C-alpha distance (Angstrom), angle and dihedral (degrees) to the residues before:
residue distance angle dihedral
M1 . . .
P2 3.86 . .
T3 3.70 116.3 .
R4 3.78 122.9 -117.5
S5 3.82 90.0 -101.9
E6 3.81 91.9 52.0
R7 3.82 91.9 48.7
H8 3.82 89.7 52.3
Q9 3.82 92.1 51.4
Q10 3.85 91.6 50.2
A11 3.81 91.3 51.3
S12 3.80 90.8 49.1
R13 3.81 91.6 52.7
R14 3.82 92.0 50.0
E15 3.80 91.1 50.2
S16 3.82 91.0 48.6
N17 3.82 91.7 51.5
D18 3.80 91.7 50.9
R19 3.81 90.7 53.5
D20 3.86 95.3 47.5
P21 3.84 109.3 93.9
R22 3.80 90.7 -159.5
K23 3.77 89.5 62.1
K24 3.83 92.5 49.5
K25 3.82 98.6 45.4
Y26 3.76 95.9 78.5
K27 3.78 91.7 46.9
K28 3.84 97.7 48.9
K29 3.81 115.1 98.2
H30 3.87 128.7 -157.3
P31 3.81 106.8 -160.4
V32 3.84 94.1 165.1
R33 3.80 94.3 48.5
N34 3.79 92.6 46.3
T35 3.79 91.5 49.5
I36 3.81 91.7 51.5
L37 3.79 91.5 48.4
F38 3.79 90.3 49.8
I39 3.81 91.9 50.6
L40 3.80 92.1 47.4
G41 3.77 91.5 49.0
A42 3.78 91.8 49.4
A43 3.82 90.2 47.6
V44 3.80 91.8 51.7
L45 3.80 90.9 50.5
L46 3.81 91.1 47.2
V47 3.81 93.5 49.2
G48 3.79 89.8 47.1
A49 3.80 90.9 51.8
L50 3.82 91.6 47.4
M51 3.80 92.3 48.6
A52 3.78 90.2 50.1
K53 3.80 90.1 51.1
V54 3.81 92.1 47.8
Y55 3.79 89.9 49.0
M56 3.80 93.1 50.9
D57 3.82 92.8 44.5
V58 3.80 92.8 50.2
R59 3.80 92.9 44.6
G60 3.78 91.4 49.8
T61 3.80 92.1 51.1
A62 3.83 92.2 45.9
D63 3.80 90.3 53.2
D64 3.81 90.1 51.1
L65 3.81 92.2 50.7
Y66 3.80 95.0 51.1
E67 3.79 116.5 110.6
G68 3.79 117.2 161.1
A69 3.80 122.4 -129.9
Q70 3.79 129.7 -173.1
S71 3.80 126.6 -161.1
N72 3.80 120.1 -158.7
S73 3.80 97.5 -162.6
Q74 3.80 122.5 123.2
Y75 3.81 89.1 -115.6
A76 3.82 96.0 58.1
R77 3.80 116.0 115.1
K78 3.78 142.6 161.8
V79 3.79 116.2 -113.0
D80 3.81 123.2 -169.1
I81 3.81 104.1 -145.6
G82 3.80 90.6 -179.0
K83 3.80 95.2 60.2
K84 3.80 127.8 72.3
T85 3.79 120.7 -125.8
K86 3.82 127.3 -125.9
D87 3.81 87.8 -84.2
N88 3.82 89.5 59.8
T89 3.82 91.7 -112.3
Y90 3.78 132.1 113.2
P91 3.81 114.4 -104.5
P92 3.82 122.3 -106.4
F93 3.80 115.8 -113.8
S94 3.79 140.0 -170.5
V95 3.80 134.3 -132.6
L96 3.81 128.9 -164.9
L97 3.80 109.1 -143.4
L98 3.80 112.8 -155.8
G99 3.80 120.7 -168.1
V100 3.81 112.9 -161.8
D101 3.78 113.5 -167.2
T102 3.80 100.8 -174.0
G103 3.78 132.0 66.7
D104 3.78 130.1 -21.2
L105 3.77 125.5 -57.0
G106 3.77 115.1 -97.1
R107 3.81 96.9 35.1
V108 3.83 119.1 131.4
D109 3.81 93.4 -114.9
Q110 3.79 100.7 56.2
G111 3.78 96.4 -176.6
R112 3.78 124.3 -148.0
S113 3.79 126.8 -57.6
D114 3.80 104.0 -112.8
T115 3.81 91.5 -175.7
M116 3.81 123.2 47.6
M117 3.79 122.2 173.0
V118 3.80 132.1 166.1
L119 3.80 114.7 -144.2
T120 3.80 116.5 -161.9
V121 3.81 114.1 -168.2
N122 3.80 119.4 -162.4
P123 3.84 116.4 -178.8
E124 3.81 94.1 -171.7
T125 3.80 95.9 56.3
E126 3.83 88.1 34.0
K127 3.78 90.8 -132.8
T128 3.79 137.9 125.7
T129 3.80 117.6 -160.0
I130 3.82 119.0 -156.3
T131 3.82 110.5 -159.6
S132 3.80 118.5 -172.5
L133 3.80 120.1 -148.2
Q134 3.81 118.5 -157.0
R135 3.79 109.8 -115.4
D136 3.84 92.9 -140.1
T137 3.82 93.8 53.6
Y138 3.81 111.2 142.1
I139 3.78 103.1 -119.6
M140 3.80 144.3 155.2
I141 3.83 113.6 -101.2
N142 3.81 118.1 178.8
G143 3.80 92.0 -24.1
N144 3.81 96.4 -46.3
Y145 3.79 131.9 90.0
D146 3.78 116.8 -116.3
K147 3.79 141.6 135.0
L148 3.80 115.1 -60.5
N149 3.79 93.7 -121.8
A150 3.84 90.2 60.5
A151 3.81 91.2 72.0
Y152 3.80 92.3 76.3
A153 3.81 91.5 48.3
Y154 3.81 92.1 51.3
G155 3.78 100.3 43.2
G156 3.80 111.9 0.6
A157 3.79 122.8 -128.6
S158 3.82 93.9 -27.5
L159 3.81 94.5 60.3
A160 3.81 92.0 39.8
M161 3.82 89.9 55.0
E162 3.80 92.6 45.6
T163 3.81 92.6 48.4
V164 3.81 93.6 50.7
E165 3.82 91.1 45.2
N166 3.80 91.8 54.2
Y167 3.78 92.3 45.0
L168 3.82 98.4 48.0
E169 3.81 95.9 28.4
I170 3.81 93.0 -130.3
P171 3.81 133.7 110.2
I172 3.79 118.3 -99.5
D173 3.80 102.3 -150.7
Y174 3.80 100.0 -176.8
Y175 3.77 141.4 5.6
I176 3.79 135.2 -150.4
S177 3.80 117.9 -162.7
V178 3.81 115.3 -162.6
N179 3.77 128.9 -172.1
M180 3.82 101.9 -136.7
M181 3.80 90.4 -135.7
G182 3.80 86.1 56.2
F183 3.79 89.8 50.7
Q184 3.79 87.1 56.8
E185 3.82 89.1 55.3
L186 3.81 91.8 47.5
V187 3.80 93.1 52.7
G188 3.80 88.6 47.4
A189 3.82 90.3 51.8
I190 3.83 91.1 56.4
G191 3.79 91.5 48.7
G192 3.81 98.8 -99.6
V193 3.80 129.4 -76.9
D194 3.80 134.0 -96.9
V195 3.81 119.8 -131.5
Q196 3.80 140.1 163.3
S197 3.79 113.3 -123.6
D198 3.80 115.0 -119.6
L199 3.80 93.3 -162.1
T200 3.80 142.7 35.0
F201 3.82 108.7 -122.1
S202 3.79 145.9 126.3
Q203 3.79 124.0 -125.7
Q204 3.81 131.0 173.0
G205 3.82 91.6 -14.9
Y206 3.82 95.2 -48.9
D207 3.80 122.7 114.3
F208 3.80 125.4 -149.1
V209 3.79 128.1 -172.7
K210 3.79 123.7 -155.9
G211 3.81 111.9 -105.9
E212 3.82 94.3 15.7
N213 3.83 121.1 120.7
Y214 3.81 119.9 -124.4
H215 3.78 136.0 -173.0
L216 3.79 105.5 -138.2
E217 3.77 132.2 -158.6
G218 3.79 137.4 122.3
E219 3.81 118.5 12.0
R220 3.81 92.4 -13.6
L221 3.81 88.5 60.1
L222 3.82 92.9 52.7
A223 3.80 91.4 45.8
Y224 3.80 90.8 53.9
T225 3.81 93.2 50.5
R226 3.82 98.2 41.7
N227 3.79 103.4 55.3
R228 3.81 114.9 107.6
Y229 3.79 108.0 129.7
D230 3.82 93.4 69.5
D231 3.79 92.1 43.3
P232 3.82 115.3 97.5
D233 3.81 86.6 -147.6
G234 3.81 91.7 53.0
D235 3.78 117.1 -158.7
Y236 3.81 90.9 -6.3
G237 3.80 88.7 64.8
R238 3.79 89.8 50.6
Q239 3.81 90.0 50.1
N240 3.79 89.6 53.4
R241 3.81 91.6 53.8
Q242 3.82 90.7 47.0
R243 3.82 91.1 52.7
Q244 3.80 88.0 47.4
I245 3.82 91.0 55.4
I246 3.82 93.2 45.6
S247 3.82 92.1 49.9
A248 3.81 91.0 49.0
A249 3.81 91.1 48.3
I250 3.83 92.4 50.1
N251 3.80 91.0 51.5
K252 3.81 91.8 45.9
M253 3.79 93.5 50.8
K254 3.81 91.6 57.3
S255 3.81 91.5 68.1
V256 3.80 123.1 99.8
D257 3.82 91.6 -131.4
T258 3.78 90.6 58.3
L259 3.81 93.5 48.8
S260 3.81 89.9 53.2
N261 3.81 86.6 67.2
Y262 3.79 92.1 54.1
Q263 3.82 96.1 133.4
S264 3.81 92.6 61.6
I265 3.79 89.5 46.9
L266 3.81 92.0 51.8
S267 3.79 90.6 47.2
S268 3.80 90.9 53.5
L269 3.82 90.7 53.6
E270 3.79 98.0 51.5
G271 3.79 111.9 95.9
N272 3.81 92.1 2.9
V273 3.80 103.7 67.6
Q274 3.79 134.8 53.4
T275 3.81 127.1 -178.7
N276 3.79 141.9 161.2
L277 3.81 90.2 -135.0
K278 3.79 110.9 113.6
F279 3.78 124.2 -144.5
D280 3.81 95.9 -102.6
Q281 3.81 89.8 49.9
M282 3.79 90.4 52.4
Q283 3.80 88.1 51.4
N284 3.80 91.3 51.6
I285 3.81 91.4 50.8
L286 3.80 91.1 50.2
L287 3.81 93.1 48.2
N288 3.80 102.7 37.0
Y289 3.81 106.9 25.6
R290 3.81 103.7 43.6
A291 3.80 92.8 108.9
A292 3.81 90.2 59.4
A293 3.80 89.3 65.3
T294 3.81 92.1 61.9
Q295 3.82 92.5 76.7
L296 3.80 118.7 45.0
D297 3.80 118.4 -173.9
E298 3.82 119.2 -168.7
K299 3.81 124.6 -151.1
S300 3.80 136.6 169.6
L301 3.80 131.5 -159.9
R302 3.79 103.7 -140.1
G303 3.78 131.5 -163.3
S304 3.80 138.7 173.5
G305 3.80 127.3 -104.4
E306 3.80 119.2 -103.7
M307 3.80 134.7 166.4
I308 3.81 114.7 -128.0
G309 3.81 118.5 177.7
G310 3.77 90.2 -15.4
V311 3.84 92.6 -54.2
S312 3.81 125.3 110.7
Y313 3.80 115.5 -125.2
Q314 3.79 137.3 171.8
I315 3.79 111.2 -121.3
V316 3.82 114.0 -155.5
S317 3.79 115.5 -158.9
E318 3.79 116.7 -117.8
E319 3.79 89.4 -123.6
D320 3.82 92.3 56.4
R321 3.80 92.1 44.2
Q322 3.79 92.2 52.8
A323 3.81 92.5 45.6
M324 3.81 90.6 53.4
S325 3.79 90.7 46.1
Q326 3.81 91.7 52.9
M327 3.80 92.0 47.7
L328 3.81 92.2 52.1
K329 3.81 91.4 46.3
R330 3.80 89.3 55.4
E331 3.81 90.1 50.5
L332 3.81 90.0 51.0
E333 3.83 91.5 41.9
I334 3.78 91.8 -123.0
E335 3.79 117.8 157.7
């Protein structure tokens, strides 16, 4: 039986331990903090897994879209868009956009490219210029004069690039060939686009009124981009509406909401798009050239109609051709 003095000493030690924070630290529990840390850790792992899946999905689709093309013109070059120049800036580059409105890509009969646009992307000026070329332009193809859109039918993307290079006297670094039905699927995957009609017309059962705003996707989208016979500006008016749709789609695809639907976007590309851009080059464009998508400038190389041998062509004056060539050279920073 402890004495009264011993009992007093034991009580004093217990009281001292209760007051010592070092003694309490190992006993104190933080259930709320631990739960939050667990949730955050799980979220980080989940996001990491999702990002890895997105990366693999995008890479797989990019590999499927790749189709090499080689131009033999004197203006052809190789540009490294992932490497900075001596001025510590990334180099400008060009892309030939080909819109094919018949059949599926990869068939033996490729058809003609009804839409041809040259995109010049300059990261220093933070500007992308979209220049439309008239498909009926009277032009030299493999030593013979023909319509510009015949180049794709005769030799695919390679000959189309070479023909445009020789005509505009600039390098065409890359190409993107799009089945227009596939473009319809792509716009649908991003939730459609909103535009203001520049003309009052009817096409394929759809009515459009000048100055009115329209949400376009599906058949209505194709109707809006196809009309040219009722347009007083003919195919040039159609080109303007096509550039309008492309600009709206580029702006729409920069949003976070659109990127969350990436699987539908990738699905719309497969079988409908071909390009000589590799996956790492696409990554470099996304990382280093995003600012150039903030300013979109639209141009068109116009000609006048003329019948040659019973066929209607667009004849572009030499003065206008040279002026367009000089403008594109400035955009590409070519001497």
